[in-house]
N, C-alpha and C positions, 0 to 999 in steps of 0.2 A: 886520515881517520878521525871520526868525531869523538869528542870527549864524552865522558860519562854525564857531565852536566848538560851537554847539548842533547844527548839521547833522552834524558829525563824530561827536559824542556819540550822536546818534540812529542814525547809520549803524553805529557800533560796537555799540550795543545790539541792532540788528537782526541783525548778523553773529553775535553771541553767541547770540541766540535761535535762529537757523538752525542753528548748531552743536549746540545742545542738542537741537533737534528731530531732527537727523540721528543723534545719539547715542542718543536715545530710540527712534527707528525701528530702528536696528541692534540695540539691546538686545532689543526686542520680537521681531525676526526670529529672533534666537538662541534666545529662549525658546520660540518656536513650533517651531523645528527640534528643540530638545531634547525638547519634548513629543511630537513626531512620532516621534523615535527611541525614546522610552520606550514608546509605543504599539506600535511594531514589535517591540521587545524583549519586551514583555508577551505579544504574540501568538505569538511564537516559543516562549516558555516554555510557553504554554498548549497549543500544538500538540505539543510534546515530551512533555508530561505526558498520557499516554493514560488513558482510563477502564479500570477493572478488567476490563470485558467483553472488551477486546482481548487482555489477557493470558490470559484463560480460553480464548478462541478459539485462541490460539497453542498453548496446552498441549494442547487437543483435537487440533489439527493434528499435533503431535508424536506423540500416541498413535496416530492413524490411520496416519501414515507408518510408524511402527515396526511396527505390526501388518500392514498390508496391503502396503505397498511394500517396506520393508527386509527383513522376515522372509519372508513368503510370496512376494513378488516375487523375492527372492534364491533361495529354494528352487526356484521355478518355472524361473528362468533356468538354474540348475545342472541341473535335471531335463531340460530340453529339450536342452541342449548335451551331456549325458551319454547321451542316447538313452532316458532313462527314460520320457519323455512321448512316446507313440507318435503317428505321423502328424502330427508338428509340425516344420516346417522350422526350421533354426537362425536364420533371419531373425527369427522371432518372439521368440527369446531376446534378440536384439540390440534389437528394438523395445522390449521390456519393460525391458531394462537401461538403455537411453537414457532411458526414461521415469523410472525410479527415480533416475537421476543428476540429471535436470532438476528433478524434484520435490524432491530434497534441496536444490538451489540455491534453489528457490522458498521452501522452508521457512526457509533461512538469511536470505534477503532479507526475510521477514516480520519477523524479530527485529531487522533493521536498519531497519525501517519504510520499506522501498522497495516499497510495495504495488503500484504499477503494474507495475514490472519483475517482481515476484514473481508477479503474476497472469498475465502473458504467458507466463512459463516454466511456470506451473501448467497453463495450457490446453494448451500443446504437450506437456508431460510426460504429462498425462492422456490425450491422444489416442494417444500412442505406447503407454502402459501398457495402456489399455483395448482397444487394437487386438488385443493378444495375449490379454488376458483374455476378450474377447468371442469370439475365434476358438476358444479352448479350450472354452468353454461350448457353442458351436454345433457344434464338432467332436464332442464327446461325445454331443450330442443326435442328430446324424446317425448316429453309430455305433449308438446304441440303436434308432433307427428302422429301420436296414437290417440289423440282426443280432439274433438271438434271444439275449439275455443274461440269465443268472440270478444272476450274482455281485452281491450286494447293494452291495458297494463301488462297482462300476461304475455300478449303477443310480442311485446318488446322487452320482456324481462331478460332474455338471453343477452340482448344488446346492452341492457342496463348493467348486468354483471360484468360484461366486457369493459364498458367505460369506467366502471368502478375499480376493478381489480387488475386488469391487464396492464395498466400503466406501471405496475410494480416491476415489469420486465425492464423498464427504463432505469430503475434503481440498480438492477444487475449490470446494465450497460454502463452506467456511470461509475460503478465500482471497478469494472474492467478497464475503463479509460484511465482512471486514477492509477491503477496498478501498472498499466503499460507506460504511462508518463513517468512513474517512479523508477521502473526498470531502465528506461531510456536514459533518465538523468543519472542514475548510478553508473551506467555503462560509459556515458560521456565523461563523468567525473573520474572514472578509472582511467580512461584514455588520456585525459588531461594530466592527471597525476603521473602516469607512466611516462608521458612525453616530457614533462618537466624534470623528472628524475633522470631520464635518458640523456637529456640535454645539459644536465648539471655538470660542471667541471669535475673531471676525475683526476685525483692526485696520482702522480707516478710513484710506483713502488721503488724506483731506483733513485737514490740520492746522488747528486753530483759530488 
């Protein structure tokens, strides 16, 4: 039979071992949390660092906007409001102007990497802008069909409007491409992060 001193010593050793086990468990939990934070930080950095193709698409979007929306869109708005463009109500100038402004906001959001919001504005802006562009083309075609016109400039006016304004549809396509790339990258980031977490060592809840 063990003495009281031996029992106290054994109890003391057991308490020390339990304390060490608790400290070890706490240390491993902190390490696991630290590893998780590192993975999250790594993923955030990876998402911020975009591939070069995104920059190329944004530069192309700037070119399309300056050509079709800013320059020819602005010229058309001024032409309609000044009465230079015949048989076109002022409301079409405001449609196009609103489209130009919304598309500018969409372009800025592209560079801030807010691709969802950018694409929403892109769609609305395109609808408003193209509403006027399509009207101008169809209006000229009706004029040519109903009247005998010999002026070469008027004969090709519908094509002129198409060359000036329809490239704006490329702006919509570029915005869609950026959005798809962003969604794919987020999905791949999620899968990579999930795989790293799944493959991380798991501590046993049973202590020896």
